[in-house]
N, C-alpha and C positions, 0 to 999 in steps of 0.2 A: 368706459375705457379711459385709462390714464393718459395724461398729456404726453408722457414719454412714449407710450406705445402708439398713440395716435400719430405723433411726429415721426416715429420710426417707419410706420406704414406709408405715410405721406412722402417721406424722403425716398423710400424705396420705389414708389410708384411715380415719382417726379421724372419728367422727360429729360431735364437738363440741370446743370449745376446752378444756373441762375434761379430756377424755380426752387431747388433744394435750399439755397441760401435764403431765399425769401421766406420759405417755410420755417427755417431755423430762427430767423429774425422775428417772425410773427410769434413763434413759441416763446422766445425770450421775452418779448413785449408782454405777452399774456401772463407769464410768470411774474414779471415786474409789477404788473397791475394788481396782482393778488397779494403782493408783499405789503406789510404795513408801512406807512410813512414814518419818517423819523420822529415826528411829533406825536404819533399814535402809540409809540412804545414807551412804557414806563421803565425808567432806569431804576436800578437798585436804590440809589439815593432818593429818588422820587417816592418810591414805595416806603422807604424807611421814614422819610419826612411825613408822609401821610399817616403812617402807623403812630408816630410820636404825637402828631396833632390829634388823632383819634383817642389815644391814651389820655391826653390832657382833657379832652372833652368828656370822656367817660368819667374821669376823676371829678370833674366839675359836677356832672350829673349825679354821681354818687353822693357828693357832699350835699347837694340840693335835696336829694332824696332823704338823706339822714336828717337834715333840718326839718323837712316836712314830717317825717316820722316822729321826731321829737315834739314838734308842734301838735301833732295829733295826740300823742301821749299826754301832753300838758292839757289839752282841751278835754280829753277823756277824764283825767283826774279832777279837773275843775268841775266837769259835769257830775261826776260821782259825788263830789262834795255838795254841790247844789241839790242833787237828788236827796242826799241825806238830810239836808236842811229842810227841804220840802216835806220829807217823811216825818221829821220831828214835828214840824208845824201841824201836819195832818193829825198826828197822834194827840197833840195838845188840843186841837179843835175837837177831835173825837171825844177826848176825856171831858172837855168842857160841855159838849152836847149831852154826854151821858149824865153828867151832874145835873144839867138843866132838866133832862127828862125825868130823872129820879126826883 
């Protein structure tokens, strides 16, 4: 049952005005307790400030991610070059061993 309907029934069943006023005051107090406090409500400016701060943080993370991707790419290229050097050395050793066997 909604607060308004509950209050309506209570006011109609109340024996006197004093009780009715007390019921109304209690209902208002109950409503006020459910309302958010001024510090609990984000203002538009607060939301915008948070949005800007998050955008800056996202941009920083994007730049860091790009740097990591570049670093990974550099490491990958370096490893490919090292692999080629090792393959070349293996070929040379293989040829040398084939000559020794022959």
